[in-house]
N, C-alpha and C positions, 0 to 999 in steps of 0.2 A: 911593215907597219902593223900588220895583223898580229905578228908575233909579239910586238911591243905591247899592243893592247891586251893580248892574252896574258902576258907576264904581269902587267899592271893590275888586271882584274884578279889574278891569282893572289898577288900581294895584298890587295885590298881585302879580299875575303879572309886571308890569313890574319890580317891585322884586326878585322872585326871579331874573329874568334878569340884571339888573345887579349883583345881590349874589353871583352865583356866584363861587367862589374863583378867584383869579388863577391858581392852579395847574392849573385845569381845562384851559385851553388848552395849557399846557406838557405836561400828562399826555397829552392827545390827540395831541400832536405828537411824543411821546417815541419814540425819542431824536432830539433836534434838534442834537446836537453829539457829539463823541467820548466814549465811555464807557471808564473806566479799571477794569480788573480786577486787583485786588491779589492776588498770590500770595506768602504769607509764608514762602516757602521758596526755596532756590537753584534756578536753572534745571536742567532735565534730569530731575527726579523725576516721579512720576505726577501730582502736583498741577499742576505746570507744564505737563506734556504735555496733560492734559485741559483746562486753562485756555486754551491756545493753540488747541486743536481747537475749543472753544466760541467763542472770540473770532473765529476765521475764519468759522465758520458763522453767528454772530450778525451779523457785518459784512455777509455776503451777504444775510441775511434782512431787514436793516433799512436798508441804504444809508448807514449811519453806521459809523465805525470803532470797533471795540472793541479796546482796547490792553491787553496784559498787561504788568504792572510787577511785578518781583520785589522783595520787601522782606523778605529773610531776617533771622534774628537773634532773640535773646530767647526761644528755644524756641517760635517761631512767633507770639510775642506782639506784636512791633513792628508788623508789617503789620496785625494785627487791631486794635490800638489806633488806627492811622491811620484805618481805615475807620469804627470806632466814633465817631470825632470828626468825620468828614466830613459835609458837608451831606446831608440826607436827600432827595435829589432824583433818585436813580437813576443818577447819573453816576460813582459810586465803589462798586464791588462787591468782595466778599471771597470768595476760595476758601478755605473752612474745612475742617478735617479732624479726625480722631480726637484729635489732640494738643490741640485747643482744648477738648474736653470733659474731657480728663485735666487740663489746666492749671488748671481751676476749683478743683481740690482740691490739686494738686501745688504750686502757688505760694501763698505767704502772700497773703491778701487785700490787704494794704497794698502789695504789689509788683505786683499785677495791676490794670491801669488800664482794664479793661473787664469786663463781665459777659456771657457768651455768651448767656444766656437773657433779658437785659433790654435790652441795647444794640444789638441787631440785629433786623432784620425778615427772617425766613426766606424765601428765594425757593424753593429746592428742594433736596432730596437729589439728588445727581448719580449717584454710583456707590458700590458696596460691593465688598469683596473679602476673602476669608479670608486669613489668614496661613498659613504652612506650617512645621511642625516638621521641621527638617532636622538631620542629624548628619554628622560626618566618617565616611566609610565604614569606618574602623577601629573605630568604636564598636560593640561586639557586641550590637546591638539592632536587630531588624527590624520592630518594631511598638511601640505605646505600652506594652503590658503588659510587654514585655521591658525597655523603656527605664526604666519606673518601678521595676521590680525592681532594675535595675542601679544607679539613683540611690539607692535605699534601702540598697543593700549598702555604699555608701561615702558617707554623708551629709557634705555640705559639701565634697566633693572635685570633683564635676563642675562645669564652668563653661559659661556661655552668654553669647554676645555680643548686642549690640543696636546700633541705629543712633544711640543716644544715651540718656542718663539721662532717664527720664520719657517716652520715646517709646512708641508702641503696641507695638513689638517688645520693649521692656523690660517693660512692664506685662503683656503676654501671657505672658512667661516667668514673671513673678511669679504670675499667675493659675494657671499650670500647677503651680507649687510649692504653692500653697494648695489647689488641687483634688485633687492627687495625694498630698499629705502628704509631699513630698520637700524636701530642702534642697540647692539648687544655688547657685552663686556668679555674680552678674551682673558682666559686664565691658563697660562702655560704650565705644563707638567714635564717631568723627565720621562717621557714615554707615554704611550697610549694606555698601558696597564693601570698606572695610578689614576689617570684621568677617568677611565671607565669605572674604577672603584668608586670615585667620588660622584660620578654620574648616577650609578646605581644607588648610592647613599643619599642622593638628593642635594649634595653640596653645590653642584652645578646643574644647569637646566638641559643642556644639549651638547652634542659634538657633531662635527663632520669628520668622521673617522674612516680609517681603512677597513675594508670588509673583513680582511683576515683577522683583525683584532676584535671586531664587533660581532661577527657571526655567531660565536658560541652563546653570547648573551642575548642576541636577537631570537635565536631558536628556542632558548629557554625562557623567553618572555620577561627577562630581567630589564631589558630596555626595548623601546619601540622604534621601529624603522619607519620614517615618513617618506623618504625618497632616496634614490641613488643619483649620483651626479654626472653620469656618463651621457652620451648621445642617445643610447638605447638602454632598455632594461637589462639587468644582469641575470644570466641564467641561474645564478646562485640565489637570487631573490626575484623570481619572475612575477610575483604578484605586487611588488613594490614599484610604483611608477617613478619616472625620472622627475627631477625638478623642472626640466624643460617642458614636460607634459603638463605640469601643474601651473602653468601661467608665465614661465620665464624661458621662452624658446631659445635664447642664446646662451643659456647657462650650461657650462661644461667644465668640470674639474676632475681630471683623470690623473691618477698616480701612474708613473711609468718607470721602467727599469731598462737600461741598455748597457751595451758593452763598448768601451773605447780603448784605443791604443794610443801611445804617444804620437804626436804629429811627426810626419815624415817616415812613419813605418812603411816599408815597401808595399806597394799596392798588391803584389802577389800574395803576401802574407795576410793582408786584410781580406782579400778575396777568399782565401782558403778558410780563414776563421769564419767569415760570413756564411760560406757554404756549409761548413760543419755545424754551425749554430742553427741554421735554417733546418737542416735535416733533423737535428735533435728536437727542436721546438715543434716540428710537424709530426712527430711520432705520437700516435694515439694515446699512449700511456702518459706522456708528458702533458699533452693538451688537457687530458681529463684531470690530471693532478692539479694543474693550475686553475682550471675552471671550478674545481671544488672549493677553491679558496677565493673565488671572485675575480680571478685574473684571466685575461685572454692572451694566448701566445701570439705575438705579432712580429715575426722576423721581417726586416726590411733590408733593401740594398743600402750600402753606405751613403750614397747620395741622398736617398730619401730620408734616412735618419738624420743627416746633417740639416736638411730643410725642416724636419720635425723639431729638432732642438732649437733652431733659430726662432721658430714660431713660439715655442714654449718660453724662451727667454723674453720675448716681447710681451706675451700674454701676462705672465706672472709679474714682469717688471711694471706693467701698467697698474696691477693690483697693489703692489708694494708702494708705488708712488702715490696713488690715489688715497690709500689708507694711511700714508705716512708711517709705514711699519718700520721699526728700528730693531736692531739686534741689542740684546741686553748685555 
């Protein structure tokens, strides 16, 4: 009987070895070929800049090339859809951002060919950064209290620009309208650049813009910063208080960037990418580079990033619905 059990045990062990998934060897060797990082935005923006920084560092760390490919269009949906349909093998990754959490409510479900919370495997949050409330210097307001009083004195008259309809810079302005009980008019542009040009020229009154776009004009006094939109002050603008500090304690509008893989990507590959990204983002030179542009490196475990995205979908969805925001 003992011999029988010994034989069965040996057979079971052998079966376990030979029955191991074929993906195990692939996972152990990952990456064994070039990896594509899809950026669903045009070159030059913060998403693209961060993706290229990560691609360079990941290439150095792994001995395989990580290639950035820009796939702009469709309100950042085209690139996201491509990754959602890609093979779940770790060789096609997505640089996702705030817009993807907004799009879950902004776009009719029949027009959206992916689900942010179901069609991707979260790798890590990469960085976050507050937006900044900026005005033309001729606007007679030096803080949020004065700004709100001015807007209430002429409802429906003040205008604000954004980088596009449905962008975080648009929705943050709508959040300000709802939080402060003011009525201002949204003017969408094709990017922050043209909107800032009109802000400096006095064609619009204010923006809630990304810090990376606004900082050069704030420091040169061409526009005035009244507040930042994060939970705490930004090291890039330490003397500028938050909106929360200035009478709206629940106000928080943060731009985020993260990395996703297609759903069902092997957990071992996700874990390796997560560890590599964490190491890169915690390097002093990378942290300093991001901080100089108003961003904070914030690597997270995949589970934490999944919860973060779920909360962002709910938060921005409420703003979209309350403001009856529509895509053009």
